[in-house]
N, C-alpha and C positions, 0 to 999 in steps of 0.2 A: 777442572780439576776438584776431586773429590774430597768432600769435607764432612769429618768426623767426630762429633762432639762427646770425648767422656772422660772420665775421670782421673785416667791415670796418664795420659800422654799427654802434653806434656807437665813436669813436674809442676808442682806449686811454685806459686810465684812468675811463671810465665803464664802468657794468653794463648798464644798459639807456636807448633812448629811444621814446617813443612819438611816431608821425608818422601824424598822421591813423587814430589807432585801429588805426593796424596798430604790436604793438611790434616791435622790431628788441633782442635780447638779444646779447648781446659771447658767442662761443663760449667754454664754460669757465667762464660763470659760473651762479649757480646763482638761480634764480627763488624766492625764499619765497612765501606763499600773503600775507603781507602785501606785497610786491613788485607782486604781480600787481593785489592790491586799490587799490595808490597807485596805480598808472599806468588802473587800471580810472575810478577816480574822474575822474583825466583827461582819460578820452574822454570822459565824461558833461559835462563842462566843454567839451572841444571842438565836441560836438554840438549842446550850447545856445545857444554864440557862431560855428556855423557853421562850424566848422576855423579857417579864416583869421583872424578877430580876434580870437581864441585867442591865436594865434600875436604877431599883433602887439602885442594888450594884457600878451600875457607878456611880451615884450622890453620892452614901453616902462617895463612895472613893474619890471623887473630893474634896468634903466638909472638911474629913478629914486630907488632904494635902494642900489644902487651910489653914486650922485651923495650921497647923504641918510648912508651906511652907511661912506662906503670899504672896504667889502671884499667880496670876492668872494662868499664863502659864507654870508655872514650875510646877502647882499643876491638871494640866488637863496630862503634859508628865509622870508625875509619877503614873497615873492611871495603875493599871496592862493591862489591856485590852488593852490599847494605847502603852506600852512600850512591850509588844508582837506583835502588828501590826507593830510599828515601826521599831521592829525588823524584820521583816520578810519579808517586804514590796517587796523589792525587789529581792527578790525569788520567783517565778513564781512556781515552785511546794511543795511547802511550807505545802499546804494544801492539798496535796495528800499524806504528811507522819507525820501531826501533829496529835499529842495526845490532846485527851480529856483534857480538863480545865488547860491544858498549860499553860493559862495566871498565872497561880499562882507559876508554876513552872520557872520564868522568875525572881524571888529574884534573 
């Protein structure tokens, strides 16, 4: 996964954003191993969904949880892609054993 440090992407208040497998990190932010692993899990999710459907499902799922929970942060943490990434971000070997579409098995 390519990492690009810059001042523009992501917007202020965010540490990094993974766009199509390229990680944009806000200049001055430190990427820890678990941050990188978290984003690498997202890259695996993107690849198996062919990128664009990943983003579409991500936004739809966030909107669903936002309507249900009425809290932006809680809606973000409830997204299946995020649940999988947070659950395994400390496991450096997770991607070696990860099964396809595992985000939907995290229920």
